[in-house]
C-alpha positions as YAML, in Angstrom:
chain: A
units: angstrom
residues:
- id: 1
  name: UNK
  ca: [0.06, -0.15, -0.05]
- id: 2
  name: UNK
  ca: [2.73, 2.38, 0.92]
- id: 3
  name: UNK
  ca: [3.01, 5.41, 3.00]
- id: 4
  name: UNK
  ca: [-0.19, 7.29, 3.06]
- id: 5
  name: UNK
  ca: [-0.06, 10.71, 0.94]
- id: 6
  name: UNK
  ca: [-0.89, 12.91, 3.83]
- id: 7
  name: UNK
  ca: [0.67, 16.66, 3.89]
- id: 8
  name: UNK
  ca: [2.49, 16.35, 0.33]
- id: 9
  name: UNK
  ca: [-0.81, 15.69, -0.89]
- id: 10
  name: UNK
  ca: [-3.52, 18.00, 1.26]
- id: 11
  name: UNK
  ca: [-5.10, 20.86, -0.86]
- id: 12
  name: UNK
  ca: [-4.76, 23.83, 2.29]
- id: 13
  name: UNK
  ca: [-7.92, 24.74, 0.65]
- id: 14
  name: UNK
  ca: [-9.30, 21.27, 0.51]
- id: 15
  name: UNK
  ca: [-8.04, 18.54, 2.60]
- id: 16
  name: UNK
  ca: [-11.07, 16.97, 2.45]
- id: 17
  name: UNK
  ca: [-10.19, 14.21, -0.27]
- id: 18
  name: UNK
  ca: [-6.98, 13.29, 0.81]
- id: 19
  name: UNK
  ca: [-8.86, 12.43, 4.30]
- id: 20
  name: UNK
  ca: [-11.28, 10.28, 2.12]
- id: 21
  name: UNK
  ca: [-8.24, 8.51, 0.66]
- id: 22
  name: UNK
  ca: [-7.03, 7.76, 4.16]
- id: 23
  name: UNK
  ca: [-9.89, 6.32, 5.57]
- id: 24
  name: UNK
  ca: [-9.89, 4.39, 2.10]
- id: 25
  name: UNK
  ca: [-6.65, 2.82, 2.95]
- id: 26
  name: UNK
  ca: [-7.25, 2.15, 6.98]
- id: 27
  name: UNK
  ca: [-7.77, 2.57, 10.79]
- id: 28
  name: UNK
  ca: [-4.72, 3.67, 11.82]
- id: 29
  name: UNK
  ca: [-1.43, 4.40, 9.17]
- id: 30
  name: UNK
  ca: [1.76, 5.15, 10.02]
- id: 31
  name: UNK
  ca: [3.27, 8.25, 8.31]
- id: 32
  name: UNK
  ca: [6.88, 8.47, 8.64]
- id: 33
  name: UNK
  ca: [7.40, 12.37, 8.20]
- id: 34
  name: UNK
  ca: [6.58, 13.10, 11.55]
- id: 35
  name: UNK
  ca: [6.97, 9.95, 13.22]
- id: 36
  name: UNK
  ca: [2.84, 9.05, 13.65]
- id: 37
  name: UNK
  ca: [0.19, 6.93, 13.20]
- id: 38
  name: UNK
  ca: [-2.78, 8.88, 11.63]
- id: 39
  name: UNK
  ca: [-6.24, 7.76, 13.12]
- id: 40
  name: UNK
  ca: [-8.92, 8.88, 10.56]
- id: 41
  name: UNK
  ca: [-12.20, 7.31, 11.11]
- id: 42
  name: UNK
  ca: [-14.87, 9.06, 13.81]
- id: 43
  name: UNK
  ca: [-15.10, 5.57, 15.39]
- id: 44
  name: UNK
  ca: [-11.44, 5.58, 16.31]
- id: 45
  name: UNK
  ca: [-10.59, 8.95, 17.34]
- id: 46
  name: UNK
  ca: [-13.93, 9.39, 19.54]
- id: 47
  name: UNK
  ca: [-12.64, 6.06, 21.29]
- id: 48
  name: UNK
  ca: [-9.10, 7.43, 22.23]
- id: 49
  name: UNK
  ca: [-10.04, 10.52, 22.76]
- id: 50
  name: UNK
  ca: [-11.24, 8.66, 26.13]
- id: 51
  name: UNK
  ca: [-8.70, 5.70, 26.11]
- id: 52
  name: UNK
  ca: [-6.82, 6.20, 29.49]
- id: 53
  name: UNK
  ca: [-3.93, 4.35, 27.68]
- id: 54
  name: UNK
  ca: [-2.83, 6.94, 26.09]
- id: 55
  name: UNK
  ca: [-1.60, 10.65, 27.11]
- id: 56
  name: UNK
  ca: [-1.30, 13.80, 26.49]
- id: 57
  name: UNK
  ca: [1.89, 14.17, 28.12]
- id: 58
  name: UNK
  ca: [4.33, 10.59, 29.17]
- id: 59
  name: UNK
  ca: [5.89, 12.61, 31.75]
- id: 60
  name: UNK
  ca: [3.47, 11.55, 35.08]
- id: 61
  name: UNK
  ca: [4.43, 8.43, 34.13]
- id: 62
  name: UNK
  ca: [7.87, 8.17, 32.41]
- id: 63
  name: UNK
  ca: [11.00, 10.12, 32.06]
- id: 64
  name: UNK
  ca: [12.10, 10.82, 28.42]
- id: 65
  name: UNK
  ca: [14.80, 7.90, 28.47]
- id: 66
  name: UNK
  ca: [12.51, 5.97, 29.71]
- id: 67
  name: UNK
  ca: [10.11, 6.30, 27.55]
- id: 68
  name: UNK
  ca: [12.27, 6.28, 24.14]
- id: 69
  name: UNK
  ca: [12.13, 9.66, 23.50]
- id: 70
  name: UNK
  ca: [14.63, 12.37, 23.22]
- id: 71
  name: UNK
  ca: [13.83, 15.76, 25.56]
- id: 72
  name: UNK
  ca: [13.13, 18.91, 24.44]
- id: 73
  name: UNK
  ca: [16.14, 21.40, 23.24]
- id: 74
  name: UNK
  ca: [17.37, 23.02, 26.68]
- id: 75
  name: UNK
  ca: [16.62, 26.50, 24.85]
- id: 76
  name: UNK
  ca: [13.06, 25.93, 24.28]
- id: 77
  name: UNK
  ca: [12.76, 25.25, 28.30]
- id: 78
  name: UNK
  ca: [10.34, 28.66, 28.81]
- id: 79
  name: UNK
  ca: [7.70, 27.56, 26.49]
- id: 80
  name: UNK
  ca: [7.53, 23.67, 27.62]
- id: 81
  name: UNK
  ca: [7.15, 25.39, 31.48]
- id: 82
  name: UNK
  ca: [4.45, 27.30, 30.21]
- id: 83
  name: UNK
  ca: [2.45, 24.98, 28.39]
- id: 84
  name: UNK
  ca: [3.06, 21.49, 30.39]
- id: 85
  name: UNK
  ca: [1.75, 23.38, 32.92]
- id: 86
  name: UNK
  ca: [-1.46, 24.02, 31.48]
- id: 87
  name: UNK
  ca: [-4.93, 21.75, 30.89]
- id: 88
  name: UNK
  ca: [-4.62, 20.69, 27.47]
- id: 89
  name: UNK
  ca: [-1.17, 18.79, 28.17]
- id: 90
  name: UNK
  ca: [-1.31, 17.59, 31.35]
- id: 91
  name: UNK
  ca: [-3.13, 13.51, 32.66]
- id: 92
  name: UNK
  ca: [-4.61, 12.91, 36.08]
- id: 93
  name: UNK
  ca: [-4.03, 13.70, 39.09]
- id: 94
  name: UNK
  ca: [-2.90, 17.07, 38.46]
- id: 95
  name: UNK
  ca: [-5.20, 17.66, 35.13]
- id: 96
  name: UNK
  ca: [-8.20, 16.41, 37.63]
- id: 97
  name: UNK
  ca: [-7.30, 18.81, 40.18]
- id: 98
  name: UNK
  ca: [-6.87, 22.11, 38.24]
- id: 99
  name: UNK
  ca: [-9.46, 21.57, 36.44]
- id: 100
  name: UNK
  ca: [-11.26, 20.96, 39.35]
- id: 101
  name: UNK
  ca: [-10.26, 24.30, 40.84]
- id: 102
  name: UNK
  ca: [-10.47, 26.07, 37.43]
- id: 103
  name: UNK
  ca: [-13.94, 25.17, 36.69]
- id: 104
  name: UNK
  ca: [-15.06, 26.96, 40.19]
- id: 105
  name: UNK
  ca: [-13.66, 30.35, 38.96]
- id: 106
  name: UNK
  ca: [-14.81, 29.59, 34.86]
- id: 107
  name: UNK
  ca: [-18.65, 28.74, 35.98]
- id: 108
  name: UNK
  ca: [-21.48, 28.75, 33.68]
- id: 109
  name: UNK
  ca: [-22.70, 31.90, 35.36]
- id: 110
  name: UNK
  ca: [-19.06, 34.43, 34.74]
- id: 111
  name: UNK
  ca: [-19.86, 33.14, 31.04]
- id: 112
  name: UNK
  ca: [-23.12, 33.90, 31.12]
- id: 113
  name: UNK
  ca: [-22.70, 37.04, 33.11]
- id: 114
  name: UNK
  ca: [-19.80, 38.13, 29.44]
- id: 115
  name: UNK
  ca: [-23.27, 37.32, 27.32]
- id: 116
  name: UNK
  ca: [-24.56, 41.66, 26.88]
- id: 117
  name: UNK
  ca: [-20.89, 42.74, 26.73]
- id: 118
  name: UNK
  ca: [-19.87, 40.02, 24.11]
- id: 119
  name: UNK
  ca: [-23.24, 40.96, 21.84]
- id: 120
  name: UNK
  ca: [-22.23, 44.87, 22.04]
- id: 121
  name: UNK
  ca: [-18.78, 44.20, 20.91]
- id: 122
  name: UNK
  ca: [-20.19, 42.04, 18.44]
- id: 123
  name: UNK
  ca: [-22.50, 44.89, 17.57]
- id: 124
  name: UNK
  ca: [-20.16, 47.56, 17.08]
- id: 125
  name: UNK
  ca: [-17.44, 45.14, 15.34]
- id: 126
  name: UNK
  ca: [-20.15, 44.49, 12.65]
- id: 127
  name: UNK
  ca: [-21.39, 48.23, 12.87]
- id: 128
  name: UNK
  ca: [-18.26, 49.65, 11.32]
- id: 129
  name: UNK
  ca: [-17.72, 47.03, 9.09]
- id: 130
  name: UNK
  ca: [-21.47, 47.98, 7.86]
- id: 131
  name: UNK
  ca: [-20.42, 51.52, 7.74]
- id: 132
  name: UNK
  ca: [-16.78, 50.96, 5.55]
- id: 133
  name: UNK
  ca: [-19.17, 49.00, 3.23]
- id: 134
  name: UNK
  ca: [-17.25, 45.24, 3.98]
- id: 135
  name: UNK
  ca: [-13.40, 44.85, 4.76]
- id: 136
  name: UNK
  ca: [-11.31, 41.75, 6.17]
- id: 137
  name: UNK
  ca: [-13.95, 39.53, 8.06]
- id: 138
  name: UNK
  ca: [-11.14, 38.02, 9.95]
- id: 139
  name: UNK
  ca: [-9.32, 41.01, 10.95]
- id: 140
  name: UNK
  ca: [-12.07, 43.32, 11.69]
- id: 141
  name: UNK
  ca: [-14.08, 41.01, 13.62]
- id: 142
  name: UNK
  ca: [-13.27, 37.15, 13.81]
- id: 143
  name: UNK
  ca: [-9.90, 38.05, 15.67]
- id: 144
  name: UNK
  ca: [-10.69, 41.00, 18.03]
- id: 145
  name: UNK
  ca: [-13.97, 39.76, 19.66]
- id: 146
  name: UNK
  ca: [-12.65, 36.23, 21.15]
- id: 147
  name: UNK
  ca: [-9.04, 38.01, 22.13]
- id: 148
  name: UNK
  ca: [-11.02, 41.03, 23.84]
- id: 149
  name: UNK
  ca: [-13.69, 38.85, 25.33]
- id: 150
  name: UNK
  ca: [-11.13, 36.62, 26.96]
- id: 151
  name: UNK
  ca: [-8.86, 39.47, 28.02]
- id: 152
  name: UNK
  ca: [-11.98, 41.30, 29.88]
- id: 153
  name: UNK
  ca: [-12.59, 37.97, 31.77]
- id: 154
  name: UNK
  ca: [-9.08, 37.63, 32.56]
- id: 155
  name: UNK
  ca: [-8.82, 40.96, 33.73]
- id: 156
  name: UNK
  ca: [-6.50, 43.06, 31.33]
- id: 157
  name: UNK
  ca: [-6.10, 46.33, 30.75]
- id: 158
  name: UNK
  ca: [-7.52, 47.34, 28.16]
- id: 159
  name: UNK
  ca: [-3.75, 49.30, 27.27]
- id: 160
  name: UNK
  ca: [-2.54, 45.97, 27.12]
- id: 161
  name: UNK
  ca: [-4.91, 43.69, 25.11]
- id: 162
  name: UNK
  ca: [-2.71, 44.59, 21.82]
- id: 163
  name: UNK
  ca: [0.20, 42.23, 22.85]
- id: 164
  name: UNK
  ca: [-2.15, 39.14, 23.74]
- id: 165
  name: UNK
  ca: [-3.07, 37.90, 19.81]
- id: 166
  name: UNK
  ca: [0.63, 38.24, 18.98]
- id: 167
  name: UNK
  ca: [1.77, 36.15, 22.00]
- id: 168
  name: UNK
  ca: [-0.84, 33.69, 21.22]
- id: 169
  name: UNK
  ca: [-0.08, 33.22, 17.83]
- id: 170
  name: UNK
  ca: [3.71, 32.84, 18.45]
- id: 171
  name: UNK
  ca: [3.05, 30.20, 20.97]
- id: 172
  name: UNK
  ca: [0.07, 28.33, 19.21]
- id: 173
  name: UNK
  ca: [2.72, 28.13, 16.48]
- id: 174
  name: UNK
  ca: [4.24, 25.18, 17.98]
- id: 175
  name: UNK
  ca: [1.28, 22.88, 17.89]
- id: 176
  name: UNK
  ca: [1.45, 22.76, 13.63]
- id: 177
  name: UNK
  ca: [3.53, 19.70, 13.14]
- id: 178
  name: UNK
  ca: [7.85, 19.67, 12.53]
- id: 179
  name: UNK
  ca: [7.76, 23.36, 13.62]
- id: 180
  name: UNK
  ca: [11.30, 25.36, 12.28]
- id: 181
  name: UNK
  ca: [13.70, 26.67, 14.57]
- id: 182
  name: UNK
  ca: [12.19, 30.34, 14.02]
- id: 183
  name: UNK
  ca: [8.82, 29.08, 15.13]
- id: 184
  name: UNK
  ca: [10.46, 27.88, 18.04]
- id: 185
  name: UNK
  ca: [12.52, 31.03, 18.75]
- id: 186
  name: UNK
  ca: [9.36, 33.22, 18.29]
- id: 187
  name: UNK
  ca: [7.09, 30.66, 20.65]
- id: 188
  name: UNK
  ca: [10.31, 30.69, 23.57]
- id: 189
  name: UNK
  ca: [10.13, 34.80, 23.16]
- id: 190
  name: UNK
  ca: [6.31, 35.28, 23.61]
- id: 191
  name: UNK
  ca: [6.41, 32.74, 26.36]
- id: 192
  name: UNK
  ca: [8.76, 34.39, 28.35]
- id: 193
  name: UNK
  ca: [6.92, 37.95, 27.35]
- id: 194
  name: UNK
  ca: [3.41, 36.68, 28.65]
- id: 195
  name: UNK
  ca: [4.54, 34.30, 31.78]
- id: 196
  name: UNK
  ca: [6.83, 37.56, 32.99]
- id: 197
  name: UNK
  ca: [3.41, 40.02, 32.38]
- id: 198
  name: UNK
  ca: [1.69, 37.66, 33.93]
- id: 199
  name: UNK
  ca: [3.35, 37.13, 36.60]
- id: 200
  name: UNK
  ca: [3.70, 40.88, 37.15]
- id: 201
  name: UNK
  ca: [-0.23, 41.04, 36.53]
- id: 202
  name: UNK
  ca: [-0.96, 38.68, 39.26]
- id: 203
  name: UNK
  ca: [1.42, 40.39, 42.25]
- id: 204
  name: UNK
  ca: [-1.13, 43.44, 41.22]
- id: 205
  name: UNK
  ca: [-4.15, 41.43, 41.79]
- id: 206
  name: UNK
  ca: [-3.19, 39.87, 45.18]
- id: 207
  name: UNK
  ca: [-2.94, 43.53, 46.51]
- id: 208
  name: UNK
  ca: [-6.72, 44.59, 45.58]
- id: 209
  name: UNK
  ca: [-8.56, 41.50, 44.69]
- id: 210
  name: UNK
  ca: [-11.74, 41.89, 41.77]
- id: 211
  name: UNK
  ca: [-14.35, 40.49, 39.95]
- id: 212
  name: UNK
  ca: [-11.87, 39.02, 36.69]
- id: 213
  name: UNK
  ca: [-10.94, 35.31, 36.61]
- id: 214
  name: UNK
  ca: [-7.38, 36.07, 37.75]
- id: 215
  name: UNK
  ca: [-8.61, 37.24, 40.84]
- id: 216
  name: UNK
  ca: [-10.77, 34.12, 41.19]
- id: 217
  name: UNK
  ca: [-7.46, 31.76, 40.38]
- id: 218
  name: UNK
  ca: [-5.85, 33.78, 43.19]
- id: 219
  name: UNK
  ca: [-8.59, 33.49, 45.77]
- id: 220
  name: UNK
  ca: [-8.31, 29.93, 44.91]
- id: 221
  name: UNK
  ca: [-4.69, 29.76, 45.45]
- id: 222
  name: UNK
  ca: [-4.92, 31.40, 48.58]
- id: 223
  name: UNK
  ca: [-7.17, 28.57, 49.99]
- id: 224
  name: UNK
  ca: [-5.86, 26.19, 52.28]
- id: 225
  name: UNK
  ca: [-5.29, 22.86, 51.22]
- id: 226
  name: UNK
  ca: [-5.65, 22.03, 47.53]
- id: 227
  name: UNK
  ca: [-4.86, 25.35, 45.17]
- id: 228
  name: UNK
  ca: [-3.06, 26.35, 41.93]
- id: 229
  name: UNK
  ca: [0.52, 27.25, 41.93]
- id: 230
  name: UNK
  ca: [1.04, 30.59, 40.14]
- id: 231
  name: UNK
  ca: [2.93, 28.84, 37.32]
- id: 232
  name: UNK
  ca: [-0.60, 26.89, 36.70]
- id: 233
  name: UNK
  ca: [-2.23, 30.03, 37.25]
- id: 234
  name: UNK
  ca: [-0.19, 31.76, 34.50]
- id: 235
  name: UNK
  ca: [-0.38, 28.21, 32.19]
- id: 236
  name: UNK
  ca: [-3.90, 28.18, 33.09]
- id: 237
  name: UNK
  ca: [-4.42, 32.08, 31.41]
- id: 238
  name: UNK
  ca: [-2.71, 31.48, 28.60]
- id: 239
  name: UNK
  ca: [-4.32, 28.20, 27.72]
- id: 240
  name: UNK
  ca: [-7.55, 29.70, 28.00]
- id: 241
  name: UNK
  ca: [-6.15, 32.83, 25.65]
- id: 242
  name: UNK
  ca: [-4.96, 30.37, 23.20]
- id: 243
  name: UNK
  ca: [-7.81, 27.76, 23.06]
- id: 244
  name: UNK
  ca: [-10.32, 30.03, 23.39]
- id: 245
  name: UNK
  ca: [-9.80, 32.35, 20.83]
- id: 246
  name: UNK
  ca: [-7.98, 30.39, 18.23]
- id: 247
  name: UNK
  ca: [-11.16, 27.91, 18.02]
- id: 248
  name: UNK
  ca: [-13.40, 30.83, 17.59]
- id: 249
  name: UNK
  ca: [-11.63, 33.19, 14.89]
- id: 250
  name: UNK
  ca: [-11.10, 30.10, 12.27]
- id: 251
  name: UNK
  ca: [-14.29, 28.50, 13.23]
- id: 252
  name: UNK
  ca: [-16.24, 32.57, 12.34]
- id: 253
  name: UNK
  ca: [-13.41, 32.66, 9.19]
- id: 254
  name: UNK
  ca: [-14.30, 29.09, 8.24]
- id: 255
  name: UNK
  ca: [-18.04, 29.03, 8.23]
- id: 256
  name: UNK
  ca: [-18.73, 32.36, 6.73]
- id: 257
  name: UNK
  ca: [-16.75, 30.97, 3.88]
- id: 258
  name: UNK
  ca: [-18.73, 27.83, 3.95]
- id: 259
  name: UNK
  ca: [-22.14, 29.83, 3.72]
- id: 260
  name: UNK
  ca: [-20.75, 32.07, 0.45]
- id: 261
  name: UNK
  ca: [-20.28, 28.13, -1.08]
- id: 262
  name: UNK
  ca: [-24.07, 27.25, 0.01]
- id: 263
  name: UNK
  ca: [-26.11, 30.20, -0.78]
- id: 264
  name: UNK
  ca: [-29.01, 27.99, 0.01]
- id: 265
  name: UNK
  ca: [-28.07, 27.02, 3.00]
- id: 266
  name: UNK
  ca: [-27.07, 30.87, 4.05]
- id: 267
  name: UNK
  ca: [-30.63, 31.88, 2.64]
- id: 268
  name: UNK
  ca: [-32.01, 29.40, 5.16]
- id: 269
  name: UNK
  ca: [-29.93, 30.87, 7.72]
- id: 270
  name: UNK
  ca: [-31.23, 34.58, 6.66]
- id: 271
  name: UNK
  ca: [-34.55, 33.59, 7.01]
- id: 272
  name: UNK
  ca: [-34.88, 32.13, 10.32]
- id: 273
  name: UNK
  ca: [-35.87, 28.51, 8.64]
- id: 274
  name: UNK
  ca: [-32.68, 27.20, 10.78]
- id: 275
  name: UNK
  ca: [-32.01, 27.48, 14.67]
- id: 276
  name: UNK
  ca: [-28.83, 29.69, 14.31]
- id: 277
  name: UNK
  ca: [-27.75, 26.91, 17.77]
- id: 278
  name: UNK
  ca: [-28.00, 24.39, 15.51]
- id: 279
  name: UNK
  ca: [-26.16, 26.13, 12.44]
- id: 280
  name: UNK
  ca: [-23.39, 26.78, 14.71]
- id: 281
  name: UNK
  ca: [-22.92, 23.03, 15.59]
- id: 282
  name: UNK
  ca: [-22.60, 21.96, 11.82]
- id: 283
  name: UNK
  ca: [-20.47, 24.83, 10.90]
- id: 284
  name: UNK
  ca: [-17.89, 23.73, 13.42]
- id: 285
  name: UNK
  ca: [-18.50, 19.88, 11.91]
- id: 286
  name: UNK
  ca: [-17.44, 21.37, 8.15]
- id: 287
  name: UNK
  ca: [-14.92, 22.85, 8.90]
- id: 288
  name: UNK
  ca: [-12.94, 22.33, 12.16]
- id: 289
  name: UNK
  ca: [-10.52, 25.00, 13.34]
- id: 290
  name: UNK
  ca: [-8.56, 22.39, 14.66]
- id: 291
  name: UNK
  ca: [-7.40, 19.12, 12.31]
- id: 292
  name: UNK
  ca: [-5.10, 17.65, 14.53]
- id: 293
  name: UNK
  ca: [-5.15, 16.25, 17.95]
- id: 294
  name: UNK
  ca: [-1.65, 14.54, 19.41]
- id: 295
  name: UNK
  ca: [-1.71, 11.66, 21.80]
- id: 296
  name: UNK
  ca: [1.06, 9.77, 23.10]
- id: 297
  name: UNK
  ca: [0.95, 5.94, 23.87]
- id: 298
  name: UNK
  ca: [1.07, 5.06, 26.96]
- id: 299
  name: UNK
  ca: [0.86, 1.06, 26.97]
- id: 300
  name: UNK
  ca: [0.47, -1.42, 24.27]
- id: 301
  name: UNK
  ca: [-3.01, -0.59, 21.99]
- id: 302
  name: UNK
  ca: [-4.13, -1.69, 18.90]
- id: 303
  name: UNK
  ca: [-6.45, -0.85, 16.03]
- id: 304
  name: UNK
  ca: [-8.23, -2.66, 13.87]
- id: 305
  name: UNK
  ca: [-5.60, -5.37, 14.56]
- id: 306
  name: UNK
  ca: [-2.62, -3.09, 13.95]
- id: 307
  name: UNK
  ca: [-0.68, -3.05, 16.90]
- id: 308
  name: UNK
  ca: [0.31, 0.75, 17.72]
- id: 309
  name: UNK
  ca: [3.52, -0.10, 20.74]
- id: 310
  name: UNK
  ca: [4.12, 2.14, 23.79]
- id: 311
  name: UNK
  ca: [6.45, 5.08, 23.06]
- id: 312
  name: UNK
  ca: [4.11, 5.87, 19.92]
- id: 313
  name: UNK
  ca: [2.58, 8.72, 19.51]
- id: 314
  name: UNK
  ca: [-0.74, 9.15, 17.31]
- id: 315
  name: UNK
  ca: [-2.62, 12.08, 15.70]
- id: 316
  name: UNK
  ca: [-6.08, 11.85, 15.26]
- id: 317
  name: UNK
  ca: [-7.35, 13.72, 12.45]
- id: 318
  name: UNK
  ca: [-10.39, 15.46, 13.56]
- id: 319
  name: UNK
  ca: [-10.90, 16.78, 10.23]
- id: 320
  name: UNK
  ca: [-11.39, 13.53, 8.88]
- id: 321
  name: UNK
  ca: [-13.42, 12.37, 11.86]
- id: 322
  name: UNK
  ca: [-16.36, 15.31, 10.76]
- id: 323
  name: UNK
  ca: [-16.28, 14.25, 7.31]
- id: 324
  name: UNK
  ca: [-16.50, 10.14, 8.07]
- id: 325
  name: UNK
  ca: [-19.75, 8.65, 6.36]
- id: 326
  name: UNK
  ca: [-20.04, 6.06, 8.68]
- id: 327
  name: UNK
  ca: [-20.77, 8.81, 11.46]
- id: 328
  name: UNK
  ca: [-22.24, 11.05, 9.62]
- id: 329
  name: UNK
  ca: [-25.16, 11.31, 6.44]
- id: 330
  name: UNK
  ca: [-23.87, 12.75, 3.20]
- id: 331
  name: UNK
  ca: [-20.70, 14.00, 5.17]
- id: 332
  name: UNK
  ca: [-19.62, 16.58, 2.78]
- id: 333
  name: UNK
  ca: [-22.79, 18.22, 2.55]
- id: 334
  name: UNK
  ca: [-23.12, 21.04, 4.55]
- id: 335
  name: UNK
  ca: [-26.72, 20.78, 6.36]
- id: 336
  name: UNK
  ca: [-27.47, 23.67, 9.32]
- id: 337
  name: UNK
  ca: [-30.30, 21.53, 9.69]
- id: 338
  name: UNK
  ca: [-28.40, 18.86, 10.59]
- id: 339
  name: UNK
  ca: [-29.33, 17.48, 14.39]
- id: 340
  name: UNK
  ca: [-27.57, 13.94, 14.46]
- id: 341
  name: UNK
  ca: [-24.52, 15.99, 14.97]
- id: 342
  name: UNK
  ca: [-21.51, 14.11, 16.72]
- id: 343
  name: UNK
  ca: [-18.64, 15.89, 15.75]
- id: 344
  name: UNK
  ca: [-15.54, 16.44, 17.90]
- id: 345
  name: UNK
  ca: [-14.24, 20.06, 16.79]
- id: 346
  name: UNK
  ca: [-14.04, 20.87, 20.09]
- id: 347
  name: UNK
  ca: [-12.45, 17.63, 21.49]
- id: 348
  name: UNK
  ca: [-13.57, 14.90, 23.90]
- id: 349
  name: UNK
  ca: [-13.16, 12.89, 27.25]
- id: 350
  name: UNK
  ca: [-11.28, 14.80, 29.90]
- id: 351
  name: UNK
  ca: [-10.05, 17.29, 27.69]
- id: 352
  name: UNK
  ca: [-13.14, 18.82, 26.00]
- id: 353
  name: UNK
  ca: [-12.94, 22.20, 25.37]
- id: 354
  name: UNK
  ca: [-13.48, 24.05, 29.23]
- id: 355
  name: UNK
  ca: [-14.66, 27.24, 27.19]
- id: 356
  name: UNK
  ca: [-16.93, 25.25, 24.56]
- id: 357
  name: UNK
  ca: [-19.74, 27.31, 25.86]
- id: 358
  name: UNK
  ca: [-18.01, 30.36, 25.60]
- id: 359
  name: UNK
  ca: [-16.83, 29.96, 22.02]
- id: 360
  name: UNK
  ca: [-20.54, 29.19, 21.43]
- id: 361
  name: UNK
  ca: [-21.62, 32.05, 22.82]
- id: 362
  name: UNK
  ca: [-19.24, 34.19, 20.97]
- id: 363
  name: UNK
  ca: [-19.74, 31.97, 17.90]
- id: 364
  name: UNK
  ca: [-23.66, 33.05, 17.92]
- id: 365
  name: UNK
  ca: [-23.44, 36.43, 18.76]
- id: 366
  name: UNK
  ca: [-20.70, 37.57, 15.56]
- id: 367
  name: UNK
  ca: [-23.22, 35.39, 13.20]
- id: 368
  name: UNK
  ca: [-26.44, 37.02, 14.88]
- id: 369
  name: UNK
  ca: [-24.87, 40.48, 14.42]
- id: 370
  name: UNK
  ca: [-24.32, 39.86, 10.52]
- id: 371
  name: UNK
  ca: [-26.90, 38.65, 10.02]
- id: 372
  name: UNK
  ca: [-28.91, 41.60, 11.29]
- id: 373
  name: UNK
  ca: [-26.75, 44.49, 9.99]
- id: 374
  name: UNK
  ca: [-25.87, 42.83, 6.94]
- id: 375
  name: UNK
  ca: [-28.36, 41.16, 5.16]
- id: 376
  name: UNK
  ca: [-26.83, 41.20, 2.48]
- id: 377
  name: UNK
  ca: [-23.03, 40.11, 3.18]
- id: 378
  name: UNK
  ca: [-21.50, 38.93, 0.09]
- id: 379
  name: UNK
  ca: [-17.81, 37.06, -0.71]
- id: 380
  name: UNK
  ca: [-15.65, 40.05, -2.59]
- id: 381
  name: UNK
  ca: [-12.27, 38.05, -3.16]
- id: 382
  name: UNK
  ca: [-11.10, 33.92, -2.53]
- id: 383
  name: UNK
  ca: [-10.22, 33.75, 0.98]
- id: 384
  name: UNK
  ca: [-6.05, 32.91, 1.57]
- id: 385
  name: UNK
  ca: [-5.63, 29.99, 3.59]
- id: 386
  name: UNK
  ca: [-3.21, 29.96, 7.25]
- id: 387
  name: UNK
  ca: [-0.06, 27.55, 6.53]
- id: 388
  name: UNK
  ca: [-0.58, 24.53, 8.80]
- id: 389
  name: UNK
  ca: [-2.43, 22.13, 9.13]
- id: 390
  name: UNK
  ca: [-3.07, 21.23, 13.01]
- id: 391
  name: UNK
  ca: [-4.96, 24.82, 13.65]
- id: 392
  name: UNK
  ca: [-6.87, 25.53, 10.11]
- id: 393
  name: UNK
  ca: [-8.13, 28.61, 9.31]
- id: 394
  name: UNK
  ca: [-8.07, 31.83, 6.76]
- id: 395
  name: UNK
  ca: [-6.15, 34.92, 6.64]
- id: 396
  name: UNK
  ca: [-8.28, 36.41, 5.85]
- id: 397
  name: UNK
  ca: [-11.68, 37.03, 4.20]
- id: 398
  name: UNK
  ca: [-12.68, 40.00, 2.12]
- id: 399
  name: UNK
  ca: [-16.91, 40.50, 2.14]
- id: 400
  name: UNK
  ca: [-18.60, 43.76, 0.88]
- id: 401
  name: UNK
  ca: [-21.44, 45.22, 2.80]
- id: 402
  name: UNK
  ca: [-23.77, 47.00, 1.82]
...
């Protein structure tokens, strides 16, 4: 059968034919360039997301040497200290402890209280876009909205908020397959700067607690018994920004690009024939903002008769799973009325996206404001895609409104 044609064959604008070819080749495919086992089927992705024989890290059970892996370069340490103390890359028991504590601060009530702010900010952004007759939907709405919301939740002062997006983009570059040394240097620099900034902010908040999330995390840290360390607070705040806005940014751009290519579905959404909440789930499925999620194999496993030994890394292909005909009827069709929709765009298992309710709230606000204020919104030019496949989204989406 030979090596699966993955990165070399995937069209950044449309990787789905490549995913279909992968699913036809098998359920566990070795890919030499990244040294990973590719898992393209929905049933296997959802199963392995919940299989405790796999983990986002192996360091809670093994050393690098004991797991047969080379430690990351010492120069990358600031990135790994920041990243490896966040929920996304932890396993039990630390993951259990931190998620339980963070969930006490990142409550449904706190998210719900942000709704008026989100609606107002989305409305202002869309009004400006309409007043200008259009522009880049990504830079004018998709990017600034979730960054502002997370900054508001964390309590980042207004004059400092312009720092967040560049830091986040640099750090997230390390999540792509085989990042370059230039990407690593940028991520390390951003990690150092972001960590120092948050350490100073936490110091100021300790002097005078507010009603923001940083203050809430400090209060948890200062309780007797189980508590967060300062590094865990810093890593949590960075993760909330990175994960909390990357998904929303890319879902907004990817979603509108899909709607423009399916005018019948856009018309149904504009007419109110389709519930917005149902449409958001289908847009998340149809062109997922995250296409690949990596896990380490902590104990020998088997997928469809293929032995995957301990020490291996698997790449769970979310983008492929979301188009698997075994899980979705007519999966390549955008159907905003689809209700049987077990997509994996927000993960699964213990690493299911903590900020999923907030992401859905932001997406609903941005879509509803555009539908209301810009009923004639139309595409002005073919979009440009960002490089990379792990975090997948548009560089820009030029639209006309008026």
